[in-house]
N, C-alpha and C positions, 0 to 999 in steps of 0.2 A: 693520851686518850683524846679522841675527837669528840667534841661535844655536840656535833650536828648529826650524830647517828640516832636513828629512830629507836625509841624504846617506849612501848605502850603496854601497860599492865592493867587489865580490867577484870574485876570480880563481879559476876552476875549471880547473886545468891538465888534469885528466883529460878534460874536455869541450872543451878548447882555447877556452874562452869566458870573457869578462869581462862581468859584470852590474853595471850602474850605475843607481842611482835617485837623482835629485836634485830637491829641491823648491825653488821660488823664490817669494818674496813679490812676485809680479808677474802681470799679466794674461797669459793664454794667448797672445793674438795677438802681444804683444811678445816673449814667449819664442820662439814659432815664428819670428818675423822674425829674431831673434838667431841662429838656427841655419840660416836659409835665404836670408839676404841678405848678400852678400859684404862690403858696406860696414860692416855691424854685426859680422859674424863676425870680420873681421880685427882688430877692436878688442879682442877678448877671448880668442880661441882659443889664442894662443901663451902658454906660461908665461914670465913675465918672467925674465930680461932679453931673451928672444927676442921677435920680432915676426912676425906672419903677413902674407904678401904673396900675394894672390890674383891670378894672371895672367889667368884667366878663370873664370867660373862661369855655367852655364846650368842653372838649377834647373827641370828638367822630366825626365820619364821618358826615359832614353836620353841626357840631357844630362850634362855633366861639369864638375867643378871641378878646376883645376890650380893648386896653390899651393905656397909654400915657407914653412918656418919658418926665419927668418933670425937668426943669432947676432949678438951685439954687434960681432963682428969682421967681419961680412958674409958668413959661410959660410952657404950655402943648402942646406936639406934638403927636397927636393921630394917631393910626393905627388900622386897623381891619384885622383879619386873619380868613379864613374859611378853616376848615380841610376837605380835599378832599379824603384822603386815610390814613388808619392806619393799620399797621401790628405790633402788640405789640412787643416791645423790639428790633425790627429790622428796621422799616421804618415808616415814616409818611410824608405826603405831605400837603401843604397848599397854599392858594392864599392869598397874602398880599397886602394891599393898604393903602396909607396914608388916613386919614379921618379927618372930623371935629368932634367937641365935641358931635355932635348929631348922630354919626355913619354913616354919609354919606361918602362913599368912594370917593376918588379922583383918577379916573382912568387916565392912565393905571396903572396896578399893576405888581406884579411879582409872579412867581410860585417857591416855595421852596420845595426841595426834600431832606429829612434828612435820611441817612442810618447809622445804628449803628452796630458795631461788637466788639467782644472782643477777644484778643489773649494774652496769657501769663499774665493775670491779668490786662491788660490795655485795656481801651475802646477807640475806634476810632469812630469819627463822620465825615461822609462825607456829605457836604452840597452843593447842586447845586441850584443856584438862577438864574432863567431865567426871564429876563425883557421883557415885552411886547413892550417896545420902547427903543431905544438907548438914547433918551432924558431923560427918567426917570432914566435909569441906570447912566447916567452922572450926573444927579441931586443928586442921592444918593451919588455918589463918591464926588461931590463938597461939600455936607453937612457933609463930614467927615466919611462916612460909613466905609472905610477901617481901619482908625485909631480907630474908635469907636468899630468896631467889634473885632479887635485885643485886645483892652482893656477889652471888655466883656469876651472874652475867658480866659484872665488872671484872671479876677474876678472869673469866674467859676472854674478855676484850684485851686485858693485859697479856695473857698467855699467847693469844693469837698474834699480837704485835711482836712478841719475842720470837715465836716460831716463824713468822713471815720474814723477819730479818735473817734468820738462820738458813732459810730456803735459798 
């Protein structure tokens, strides 16, 4: 792992928004795929010891991803995402909500905006997460979102290093 890679994580409660910037020592196409292909996403997105299980993912505008974070004891925490905008290799947006196992969303949710760019062989992902309610954002933070997201980003960094070596 390179320790000179940019990683900024800022919570703005007044704006009900989380701002994340993460740099990776990897090709932009590989980083884009890691965020947009279920078979790669499930390998890194869950903070250990949890695992991610995607039931379905249709990465297109209007498409959805339905997935669970599964605890070591088998407890499933479901969420559903609906893709609202996609500009290949540069940006995508989605609406995310917790859900039950039958795909019923638990509102309010949050809007996620991912922007990708590459400079000098390093890909950077900027993520803006706007929560519809402060209570939901505080619940996310209480559930360990900050620590879990940071762990997930480290998982991704390690996976990208492995995938880059295989390429």
